[in-house]
C-alpha positions in Angstrom: -3.4 14.1 28.4 -4.9 14.6 25.0 -3.7 18.2 24.9 -0.2 17.1 25.8 -0.1 14.7 22.9 -2.3 16.7 20.5 0.5 17.3 18.0 1.5 13.7 17.9 -2.1 12.5 17.6 -2.7 14.9 14.7 0.4 13.6 12.9 -0.8 10.0 13.4 -4.3 10.8 12.2 -2.9 12.4 9.0 -0.7 9.4 8.5 -3.7 7.1 8.8 -5.6 9.2 6.3 -2.8 9.0 3.8 -2.4 5.3 4.3 -6.1 4.8 3.6 -5.8 6.9 0.4 -2.7 4.8 -0.6 -4.6 1.5 -0.2 -7.7 2.9 -1.9 -5.8 4.0 -5.0 -8.6 6.4 -6.1 -8.4 7.1 -9.8 -8.0 10.8 -9.3 -5.0 10.5 -7.0 -3.5 7.8 -9.2 -3.3 10.3 -12.0 -1.0 12.4 -9.9 1.1 9.3 -9.2 1.4 8.4 -12.8 2.3 12.0 -13.7 5.2 11.8 -11.3 6.3 8.4 -12.7 6.1 9.7 -16.2 8.3 12.7 -15.2 10.9 10.3 -13.9 11.1 8.7 -17.3 11.7 12.1 -18.8 14.5 13.0 -16.3 16.1 9.6 -16.7 16.3 9.9 -20.5 17.8 7.3 -22.7 19.5 4.2 -21.2 22.2 2.1 -22.9 20.7 -1.2 -24.1 22.3 -4.4 -25.3 22.6 -4.7 -29.1 20.9 -8.2 -29.2 17.5 -6.7 -30.2 17.1 -4.9 -33.6 14.1 -3.5 -35.4 13.3 -4.0 -39.1 10.6 -1.6 -40.2 8.5 -1.5 -43.3 8.8 2.3 -43.5 8.0 4.9 -46.1 11.4 4.3 -47.9 10.5 0.5 -48.1 7.2 1.3 -49.7 8.8 3.6 -52.2 11.4 0.9 -53.1 9.3 -2.3 -52.8 5.7 -1.2 -53.5 2.7 0.2 -51.8 1.1 -1.3 -48.7 -0.5 -3.7 -48.1 2.0 -6.2 -49.6 1.1 -9.6 -50.8 2.3 -12.4 -48.6 4.9 -13.4 -51.2 6.6 -10.0 -50.7 6.6 -10.6 -46.9 8.2 -14.0 -47.6 11.0 -12.2 -49.5 11.6 -10.0 -46.5 11.7 -13.0 -44.2 14.1 -14.8 -46.6 16.4 -11.7 -46.6 16.4 -11.5 -42.9 16.9 -15.2 -42.4 19.9 -15.1 -44.7 21.8 -13.1 -42.1 21.3 -15.9 -39.5 19.3 -14.2 -36.7 18.4 -16.3 -33.7 14.7 -15.2 -33.6 12.4 -13.3 -35.9 9.3 -11.8 -34.2 6.7 -10.7 -36.7 4.4 -8.0 -35.2 1.9 -8.7 -38.0 -1.2 -10.8 -38.3 -2.0 -13.2 -41.0 -5.6 -14.3 -40.8 -7.4 -16.5 -43.4 -7.4 -14.7 -46.8 -9.0 -16.4 -49.8 -7.2 -14.2 -52.3 -3.7 -14.9 -50.8 -4.6 -18.6 -50.6 -5.8 -18.8 -54.2 -2.7 -17.0 -55.5 -0.4 -19.3 -53.7 1.0 -16.5 -51.6 0.2 -18.4 -48.3 2.2 -21.3 -49.4 5.1 -19.1 -50.3 5.0 -17.4 -47.0 4.6 -20.7 -45.1 7.7 -22.1 -46.9 9.8 -19.0 -46.0 8.7 -19.2 -42.4 9.5 -22.8 -42.2 12.8 -22.3 -43.9 13.9 -19.6 -41.5 13.1 -21.9 -38.6 13.0 -19.1 -36.1 9.8 -17.1 -36.8 7.3 -16.2 -34.2 3.9 -14.9 -35.5 1.4 -12.6 -33.8 -2.4 -12.5 -33.6 -5.1 -10.4 -31.9 -7.7 -11.3 -29.4 -10.9 -9.5 -28.6 -12.6 -9.0 -25.2 -15.9 -7.7 -26.8 -16.5 -9.8 -30.0 -18.6 -12.9 -29.6 -18.9 -15.9 -31.8 -17.5 -19.3 -32.1 -14.4 -18.2 -34.2 -12.2 -20.4 -36.2 -10.5 -23.5 -35.2 -7.3 -22.8 -33.2 -4.1 -24.0 -34.9 -2.3 -26.8 -33.1 0.8 -24.6 -32.7 -1.2 -22.0 -30.8 -2.7 -24.5 -28.3 0.6 -26.3 -28.0 2.3 -23.0 -26.9 -0.2 -22.3 -24.1 1.0 -22.1 -20.5 1.1 -25.5 -18.9 2.7 -25.0 -15.5 0.8 -23.3 -12.6 1.9 -22.9 -9.0 -1.7 -22.9 -7.7 -4.5 -23.0 -10.2 -7.1 -22.3 -7.5 -5.7 -18.8 -7.2 -7.2 -17.9 -10.6 -10.5 -17.5 -8.7 -8.9 -14.8 -6.6 -6.7 -13.3 -9.3 -8.4 -13.8 -12.6 -6.3 -12.7 -15.6 -7.5 -10.9 -18.7 -10.0 -13.0 -20.6 -10.6 -13.0 -24.3 -14.0 -13.6 -25.9 -12.6 -14.4 -29.3 -9.2 -15.1 -30.8 -8.1 -14.3 -34.4 -5.1 -16.7 -34.9 -2.9 -16.8 -38.0 -3.9 -19.0 -40.9 -3.2 -22.6 -39.9 -0.5 -23.4 -42.4 1.4 -20.3 -41.4 1.0 -20.9 -37.7 2.1 -24.5 -38.0 5.2 -23.4 -39.9 6.3 -20.9 -37.2 8.2 -21.9 -34.0 5.6 -20.1 -31.9 2.5 -17.9 -31.9 1.6 -15.1 -29.4 -0.9 -12.3 -29.2 0.2 -8.7 -29.9 -2.5 -6.8 -28.0 -1.4 -3.9 -25.7 -3.2 -2.4 -22.7 -4.2 1.2 -23.2 -5.1 3.0 -19.9 -7.8 5.6 -19.3 -5.3 8.5 -20.0 -4.7 6.8 -23.5 -1.2 5.8 -22.6 0.5 2.4 -22.7 2.4 1.4 -19.6 1.5 -2.2 -19.2 1.9 -5.2 -21.5 -0.3 -8.2 -21.0 1.7 -11.4 -21.1 -1.1 -13.9 -20.7 -4.8 -14.0 -21.7 -7.4 -16.6 -20.8 -9.6 -18.2 -23.4 -11.9 -21.3 -22.9 -9.9 -22.5 -19.9 -6.6 -22.1 -21.6 -4.0 -19.4 -20.9 -2.0 -18.1 -23.9 1.3 -16.1 -23.9 2.1 -12.8 -25.6 4.2 -12.8 -28.8 7.0 -11.1 -26.8 7.1 -14.0 -24.3 7.1 -16.6 -27.0 9.9 -14.8 -28.9 12.0 -14.3 -25.7 11.6 -17.9 -24.8 12.8 -19.0 -28.2 15.7 -16.6 -28.1 16.7 -18.0 -24.7 16.3 -21.6 -25.8 13.4 -22.3 -23.5 10.8 -24.9 -24.7 7.1 -23.9 -24.7 6.3 -26.5 -22.0 8.6 -24.6 -19.6 6.4 -21.6 -19.7 4.5 -21.2 -16.4 2.3 -18.9 -14.3 2.7 -17.9 -10.7 -0.9 -16.8 -10.4 -1.4 -13.1 -9.6 2.4 -12.5 -9.4 4.5 -13.5 -12.4 4.9 -15.6 -15.5 8.0 -17.8 -15.7 10.3 -18.8 -18.6 12.1 -21.7 -17.1 13.8 -20.2 -14.0 13.3 -16.7 -15.2 10.3 -14.8 -13.6 8.5 -11.8 -15.2 6.7 -9.8 -12.4 3.0 -9.1 -13.3 0.0 -7.6 -11.6 -3.0 -9.6 -10.6 -4.3 -9.5 -14.2 -1.2 -10.9 -15.8 0.3 -7.7 -17.1 3.9 -6.6 -16.8 4.9 -3.0 -16.2 7.0 -1.8 -19.2 10.4 -0.3 -18.3 10.9 2.1 -21.2 14.6 2.5 -22.0 14.3 5.7 -23.9 12.6 7.4 -26.9 12.5 6.2 -30.5 16.0 5.3 -31.7 17.1 3.6 -28.5 17.2 0.3 -30.4 19.1 -0.2 -33.7 16.8 0.2 -36.6 17.0 -1.0 -40.2 14.7 -0.3 -43.1 13.2 -3.3 -44.8 14.3 -1.9 -48.1 17.9 -2.1 -47.0 17.6 -5.7 -45.9 15.8 -6.9 -49.1 18.2 -5.0 -51.3 21.2 -6.2 -49.3 22.3 -2.7 -48.3 23.5 -3.9 -44.9 26.6 -5.9 -43.9 26.0 -9.7 -44.5 26.0 -10.7 -40.9 24.5 -7.6 -39.4 21.6 -9.5 -37.9 23.5 -12.6 -36.9 22.5 -14.1 -33.5 20.0 -11.3 -32.8 16.3 -11.1 -32.1 14.8 -9.2 -35.0 11.4 -7.4 -34.5 9.6 -6.9 -37.9 6.6 -4.8 -38.5 4.9 -1.9 -40.4 6.2 1.5 -39.4 5.4 3.7 -42.4 3.2 6.8 -42.2 -0.4 5.9 -41.3 0.6 2.9 -39.2 -2.0 2.1 -36.6 0.4 0.6 -34.0 1.6 4.0 -32.7 0.9 4.7 -29.0 1.2 7.4 -26.4 3.6 6.3 -23.7 5.4 8.0 -20.7 8.4 8.5 -22.9 6.7 9.8 -26.0 3.3 10.8 -27.3 4.0 8.9 -30.6 5.8 5.7 -29.9 6.1 3.0 -32.5 4.6 -0.4 -31.8 7.9 -1.9 -32.9 9.8 0.2 -30.3 7.2 -1.0 -27.7 7.9 -4.6 -28.6 11.7 -4.1 -28.4 11.4 -2.6 -24.9 9.2 -5.4 -23.7 11.6 -8.0 -25.1 14.6 -6.2 -23.6 12.9 -6.2 -20.2 12.3 -9.9 -20.4 15.7 -10.9 -21.8 17.8 -8.8 -19.5 15.7 -9.0 -16.3 15.1 -5.3 -16.6 11.5 -5.3 -15.5 10.2 -2.8 -13.0 9.9 -4.0 -9.5 7.2 -3.0 -7.1 4.9 -1.5 -9.8 2.3 -4.3 -9.4 2.6 -4.7 -5.6 -0.4 -3.5 -3.6 1.9 -2.7 -0.6 5.5 -1.9 -1.4 8.2 0.2 0.1 6.1 3.4 -0.1 3.7 2.0 2.5 6.5 1.7 5.0 7.9 5.1 4.0 4.6 6.7 4.9 4.6 4.9 8.3 8.2 5.9 9.0 7.6 9.6 8.1 4.4 9.5 10.2 6.1 8.0 13.3 9.1 10.2 13.1 6.9 13.3 12.8 4.6 12.3 15.6 7.5 11.6 18.0 9.9 14.4 17.1 8.2 17.3 15.4 5.9 18.3 18.2 9.0 18.9 20.3 10.7 21.3 17.9 10.0 24.9 16.9 7.9 25.9 13.9 10.8 26.9 11.8 12.7 23.7 12.5 9.5 21.8 11.9 9.1 23.3 8.4 12.8 22.8 7.6 12.6 19.1 8.5 9.5 18.5 6.5 10.9 20.3 3.4 14.1 18.3 3.8 11.9 15.1 4.0 10.2 16.1 0.7 13.5 16.8 -1.1 15.1 13.5 0.2 11.9 11.6 -0.7 11.9 12.8 -4.3 15.6 12.1 -4.7 15.6 8.7 -3.2 12.5 7.6 -5.2 14.2 8.9 -8.4 17.4 7.0 -7.6 15.5 3.8 -6.8 13.7 4.2 -10.2 16.6 5.2 -12.4 19.3 3.0 -10.9 17.4 0.0 -9.4 14.2 -0.2 -11.5 12.3 0.0 -8.2 8.9 1.8 -8.5 7.7 3.5 -5.4 4.6 5.5 -4.8 6.0 9.1 -4.6 2.7 11.0 -4.5 1.3 9.6 -1.3 4.4 10.2 1.0 4.7 13.6 -0.6 1.0 14.2 0.1 1.6 13.2 3.8 4.5 15.7 4.0 2.3 18.5 2.5 -0.4 17.8 5.0 2.2 18.0 7.8 3.4 21.3 6.4 -0.1 22.6 6.4 -0.6 21.5 10.0 2.8 22.8 11.2 1.7 26.4 12.0 -1.2 25.4 14.1 0.7 23.0 16.3 2.6 24.0 19.4 5.6 22.3 20.9 5.1 20.3 24.1 7.1 23.0 25.9 4.8 25.7 24.5 1.7 23.8 25.5 3.1 23.3 29.0 3.9 27.0 29.2 0.3 27.8 28.2 -1.0 25.4 30.9 1.3 27.1 33.5 0.4 30.7 32.5 -2.1 31.1 35.3 -0.3 29.0 37.9 1.7 31.7 39.7 -0.8 34.6 40.1 -1.6 36.7 43.1 -5.1 36.5 44.4 -7.0 37.8 47.5 -9.7 36.6 49.7 -10.1 33.2 48.1 -12.8 32.0 50.4 -15.0 33.5 53.1 -16.7 31.5 55.8 -19.4 30.7 53.3 -16.7 29.6 50.8 -17.4 32.5 48.3 -14.5 33.8 46.3 -13.6 37.5 46.0 -10.6 38.7 44.1 -9.0 42.1 43.7 -8.1 43.0 40.2 -4.5 43.0 39.2 -2.3 43.2 36.1 0.6 40.9 35.7 4.1 42.4 35.7 6.4 41.9 32.7 8.2 38.6 32.8 11.5 38.7 34.6 14.7 38.3 32.8 16.4 34.9 32.7 19.4 35.0 35.0 22.5 32.9 34.8 24.2 31.6 37.9 27.8 30.6 37.7 28.5 27.4 39.6 31.6 26.4 41.4 32.5 24.0 38.6 32.2 26.7 36.0 28.8 25.6 34.8 26.1 28.1 34.1 22.6 27.4 35.4 19.7 29.5 33.9 16.8 30.3 36.1 13.8 32.1 34.7 12.8 34.9 37.1 14.0 32.9 40.1 16.7 33.2 42.6 18.9 30.1 42.5 17.9 29.9 46.2 14.4 31.1 46.5 12.7 30.2 43.3 9.6 32.1 44.1 7.0 33.1 41.5 6.9 36.7 40.5 3.6 38.1 41.9 2.3 41.6 41.7 2.2 43.8 44.7 -1.3 44.1 46.2 -2.6 47.6 45.5 -3.7 49.7 48.5 -5.1 53.1 48.9 -4.2 53.4 52.6 -1.5 55.8 53.7 1.5 55.1 55.8 2.4 51.8 54.2 6.2 51.4 53.7 7.6 50.9 50.3 11.0 49.8 51.2 11.5 47.5 48.2 11.2 50.4 45.8 14.6 51.4 46.8 17.7 49.2 47.0 20.6 49.9 49.3 23.7 51.0 47.5 26.0 48.0 48.3 25.0 46.1 51.4 22.5 44.7 53.8 24.0 44.9 57.3 27.4 43.3 57.1 26.5 41.5 53.8 27.9 43.0 50.6 25.5 43.0 47.6 27.1 41.6 44.5 24.2 41.6 42.0 20.4 41.0 41.8 19.5 37.5 40.8 15.8 37.4 40.8 12.5 38.8 42.1 10.0 36.8 44.1 6.5 37.5 45.3 7.9 38.7 48.7 10.7 40.9 47.4 14.0 41.0 45.6 16.8 38.4 45.8 20.4 39.3 45.6 23.7 37.5 45.4 25.7 38.6 48.4 28.9 38.0 50.3 29.6 37.6 54.0 33.0 39.4 54.2 33.6 38.1 57.7 34.1 34.5 56.4 34.2 35.1 52.7 31.0 33.1 52.2 28.5 33.6 49.4 24.9 34.1 50.5 21.5 34.8 49.0 19.9 37.9 50.4 16.1 37.9 50.2 14.2 41.0 51.0 10.8 40.5 52.5 7.9 42.9 52.0 5.9 43.6 55.1 4.2 46.8 53.8 0.8 45.2 53.3 -0.6 46.1 56.8 -3.5 48.4 57.2 -1.3 51.0 59.1 2.1 51.6 60.5 1.4 49.8 63.8 0.3 46.7 61.9 3.3 46.9 59.7 5.6 47.0 62.7 3.8 44.0 64.2 4.4 42.0 61.0 8.1 42.9 61.0 8.4 41.5 64.5 6.5 38.4 63.6 8.7 37.9 60.5 11.8 38.2 62.7 10.4 35.5 65.1 9.4 33.1 62.4 12.7 33.5 60.4 14.7 32.9 63.6 12.7 29.8 64.3 13.3 28.5 60.8 16.9 29.4 61.2 17.2 26.7 63.9 16.4 24.1 61.3 19.5 22.1 60.4 18.8 19.4 57.8 20.8 18.5 54.7 17.6 18.9 52.6 16.6 22.3 53.9 18.1 25.6 52.8 20.0 27.1 55.8 19.0 30.5 57.1 22.1 32.3 58.4 20.8 35.6 59.5 17.8 37.9 59.6 17.9 41.7 59.9 16.8 45.1 58.8 18.6 47.7 56.7 16.7 51.0 56.9 13.1 50.2 56.1 14.1 46.9 54.3 13.8 43.5 56.0 16.2 40.8 54.7 17.2 37.3 55.3 20.6 35.9 54.6 20.4 32.3 53.3 22.5 29.5 51.9 23.5 30.2 48.3 22.8 27.3 46.1 24.0 26.2 42.6 21.4 24.3 40.7 18.0 24.5 39.1 14.5 24.5 40.6 12.3 21.5 40.1 9.9 23.9 38.3 12.5 24.8 35.7 13.5 21.2 35.2 9.8 20.2 34.6 9.4 23.0 32.1 12.5 21.8 30.3 11.0 18.3 30.1 13.2 16.4 32.6 12.6 12.6 32.2 13.6 10.8 35.3 13.1 7.1 35.9 10.8 6.1 38.7 13.7 5.1 41.0 15.1 8.6 40.6 11.7 10.2 41.1 11.3 8.2 44.3 14.7 9.3 45.6 14.0 13.0 45.0 10.6 12.8 46.7 12.1 10.9 49.7 14.4 13.9 50.3 11.5 16.3 50.1 9.5 14.2 52.5 12.5 14.0 55.0 12.9 17.8 54.9 9.2 18.3 55.5 9.0 15.7 58.3 12.0 17.3 60.1 10.5 20.8 59.9 7.1 19.5 61.0 8.6 17.8 64.0 10.2 21.2 64.9 6.9 23.0 64.7 7.4 24.6 61.3 4.8 24.3 58.5 5.9 25.4 55.1 2.5 26.3 53.6 3.9 26.9 50.1 5.4 23.6 48.8 5.7 23.8 45.0 8.4 22.9 42.4 9.7 26.5 42.5 10.6 26.0 46.2 12.5 22.7 45.6 16.0 23.1 44.4 17.9 20.3 42.7 21.6 20.6 43.1 24.6 18.4 42.3 24.0 14.7 42.2 20.3 15.1 42.5 20.5 16.4 46.0 17.3 18.2 47.1 17.1 21.5 49.0 13.7 22.7 50.1 13.5 26.5 50.3 11.6 29.3 52.1 10.8 27.6 55.4 9.8 30.2 57.9 8.9 32.7 55.2 5.7 31.3 53.8 4.4 30.3 57.3 3.6 33.0 59.8 1.4 32.7 62.9 -1.6 30.4 62.8 -3.9 32.9 64.3 -2.8 36.3 63.1 -0.9 36.4 59.9 -0.7 38.0 56.5 -3.9 36.2 55.8 -5.9 38.3 58.2 -6.4 41.0 55.6 -7.7 38.4 53.1 -4.5 37.3 51.4 -3.9 33.6 51.3 -0.3 32.5 50.8 0.6 29.7 48.5 0.6 29.1 44.8 -2.9 28.3 43.4 -2.2 24.9 41.8 -0.5 23.5 45.0 -2.6 25.1 47.8 -4.6 22.7 50.0 -8.4 22.8 50.4 -8.2 23.8 54.1 -6.0 26.8 53.1 -8.6 27.9 50.6 -11.3 27.6 53.2 -9.4 29.6 55.7 -9.3 26.7 58.2 -6.4 26.0 60.5 -3.3 24.7 58.7 -0.9 22.1 59.9 1.6 19.6 58.5 -1.1 17.8 56.5 -1.5 20.9 54.3 2.1 20.5 53.2 1.4 16.8 52.5 -1.4 17.8 50.1 0.9 20.2 48.3 3.5 17.4 48.3 1.0 15.2 46.6 0.4 17.8 43.9 4.2 18.1 43.3 4.5 14.3 43.1 1.7 14.1 40.6 3.3 16.7 38.4 6.7 15.1 38.5 5.2 11.7 37.5 2.9 13.0 34.7 4.3 16.4 33.7 0.7 17.6 34.2 -1.0 19.4 37.1 -3.8 17.4 38.8 -6.0 20.4 39.2 -6.7 22.7 36.3 -9.1 25.5 35.3 -9.3 28.1 32.7 -10.0 30.7 35.4 -8.9 31.1 39.0 -12.4 30.4 40.2 -12.5 27.2 38.1 -9.1 26.1 39.5 -10.2 26.7 43.1 -13.4 24.7 42.4 -11.3 21.9 41.0 -9.1 21.7 44.1 -12.1 21.7 46.4 -14.5 19.4 44.6 -12.8 17.2 41.9 -10.5 14.2 42.0 -7.8 14.2 39.3 -7.3 11.2 37.0 -4.9 8.6 38.3 -1.3 9.1 37.0 -1.3 5.7 35.3 -4.3 6.9 33.2 -2.1 9.6 31.8 1.0 7.4 31.4 0.4 3.6 31.4 4.0 3.0 32.4 3.6 4.6 35.8 3.5 1.9 38.5 0.1 1.6 40.2 1.6 2.0 43.6 2.2 5.6 42.8 -1.5 6.0 42.1 -2.3 5.0 45.6 0.4 7.2 47.2 -0.8 10.3 45.2 -4.5 9.6 45.8 -4.0 9.4 49.6 -1.9 12.6 49.7 -4.6 14.4 47.7 -7.6 13.5 49.8 -9.8 16.6 50.6 -10.2 15.6 54.2 -6.9 16.1 56.1 -7.8 13.4 58.6 -7.8 10.8 55.7 -4.4 11.9 54.3 -1.0 10.7 55.3 -0.5 12.2 58.7 3.3 12.5 58.4 5.6 13.1 55.4 7.6 10.3 56.8 4.8 7.8 56.0 5.3 8.7 52.3 9.1 8.4 52.4 8.9 5.0 54.1 6.7 3.6 51.3 9.0 5.1 48.6 12.1 3.8 50.4 10.7 0.2 50.4 10.0 0.5 46.7 13.6 1.3 45.8 
C-alpha cells in the first residue's frame, strides 16, 4: 500500500515541511522573502498619488538663501508663518524641539510658540528611546492628552505587547501646548538596515502614545484625539478607520514610489513667496530638514537613500487613503492555503502523470504563482508569502525525476507475474527451476469492434488474453516445432485474416469461417513439450479430448469453442471472437469500479466457473488475463479446456505446472490433486486485485512469491483501502484459505453472497 501511494506521500511530506518552515519564519528564509517583496516594489515602480500631501524641505537652496543650519527657532517660526499663510489644513513638523536654554533666553521659544498657536494646525514630533534610562522631564499635557484611550481588550496586551519606551524626549512644554497634537517620529530599522515598518504606537509607563503621522492624519481627517483607539495586536483606529498593524503595533509601509512621488517645495520658495498664493491650501504639509548631511535618510525597498520626509508622506498617504498593505502582519495569510492547495493537487494528480508533464505542470505553477502574487501586491495591496510556495514547487521539481506514476509502479509490480517456470515443488516441497530468458514484449494490437471502436490489447488475443511465456528449452530430438511455421492462409476450413497475439501455448489469429461468414479466433496449441514423438502424439490426443469436452460448455459467460483440429503439424482451436478488453488490461489502466459493479463482474465469473465445475471441467488458470470484459460489462471467461488436461497424466508430468504464479493455488504448487476449489483460490486472488489494485501475494523472486502463496496471509483489503466494505474481507479471506477443505466449496457460494449484497 505504501508503495502504491509513495509519490503522494512524498508530496504531502514535502508540503508539511514547507508549512513548518512557513510558520517558523526563520531569519535566513525570511531574507529571501523580503528580497522577493523588495523586487515587487521595483517592478511596480511609481504609483499615482493624491495631491493632498506635499513636502516642504529645508534643503541646500534654503540654507543658501536663509542661512546655515541649525536655524534659530525664530527662523522656524517664519517658515511656519509662511506656510500657514497659504491656509493648509495640517502642518506636520518632522523636527524635535526639546528644552534649550539659549533659545528660551533669546525669546525664540516664545516666537515659535506664537507662530504654532497662530497657525492652529501644527503637529510636533519627538523621539523616544528603548535603551536610555532615567526619570526624564515632565510630560507636556498635550502629549498625555493625545494618548490612545480606546482599547478593544486591554488584557490582550499581555499576549501582544507593543514596543515599549524607556524614556521620552518630548517638545518644550510651551511649544507642545501650542500645537494641536504631538507624536513620536521614530522609525523601525530592520536587521538588513532597511525601513519597511512604521511604529504607530509605543508604550510608556502604562500609557500608549501615537506616532506623529497618526496624529497628523487624525487632525487632517477631523478626528478628535479621544477617538484614537487600539485593537490590540491587530490595528490602531482613527474613528471608524483601521490601520492594520503587527503584534507590536507597527504598520507595513506601502511605498508609492521613489523620491519625487509627492510634490516638493523648497522652504526658500515658501518663505520668499516664490509659489502661488494658495498652493498649499487645504493640504497636509510635511516639513523637515532635507539638506546634505541630513540624518533622516534611510534605506528602503524602493531606494537606498530615501528621505525621512518622503517616508512620512508615504505613511500619511497610506493612512489617509486606506492604502495600507494587507496580510503583511498576519501570521497565517493566503499563502498558507496556497501551500496546502499546491500540495494537495500535487499529491493527488502528479503521481498519475508522466515526468515531462509533471515538470511542465510544476513550472506552470511557479509562473502562475509569481504572476498572481505580483498582481495581488501591485493592484490589491495584498502581501503574500511568495518564497515558501515557490520553495515547495522547487522541492517538487527536485523530487519529480525519482517518482514513478502509479501505472509505472504497477507495471514494476507486475513485471514478474507472467513468467514461465518448471518443477515448482517436488514431494518434499523443494523448488527447482530451469533458466530462461524473457522474450521481447509483444506489440500492442488493435481490435476493431463492430461499433467501430478500437480496443488495444497488449500482447493478448482479444479472446485468449494469455501471458507471453518463453518456450521451454529441450535438448531432446524428435520434438515437433509446428509453431515456428504458420500456414499460408488457413487452418482447416478457417481463413486466417491476421495475427492478433501470442500466448504461452501458441499464436492467436483473427480468422473467418467462410461457411457461415462468422469471425473466429484461432488459437494454436503447442504440444511439442513431450519427451519423444510417442508422448507428443499422446498429448495431441488428450488435447483433442479436453478441447471437445470444453466445447460442450454452453454458458453466456464462457467463451464458446466452435471447433478443434489439426493443420499439418499444428493443433488449433476455433473459438468465439470477442470485442473488448481483458480484466488484466483494465486493471493496469486503473479502472475504478464501484463495489456494486465489482460484485456484478465477480458474480458472472463465479457463475461461469460453477457451470464448468458442474460439467466436470476445472479451469486451473483463472487470472485477469483470462477474463474478458465486453459490452455493458458482460464477462467472458476464456481458455476452459486448454489449461486443464487430465488429472493423472498431463503436461505437469514432466515438471511443468500450469497457471500464472500470482494466481496459482497452494495445492497446484505442491503437485497435489486439483479440483474446483483450486479455481476458487485463484478467483479469490482476482477478487482481491480488483478490490485493491494490488496482488495479495508478492515476492521479489519467484521463490519468495511461492513461499508467500504457501505460508503467508495477505493484509485484508480494507487495510489497503478503508472504503472497502468489511464483508469483502470475509469473502476474500475464505477464498484464500490454504486448506481446500476450509474454502468455499463451490463458486456458487461466492456468487450467492454477492447477489445478496447488491
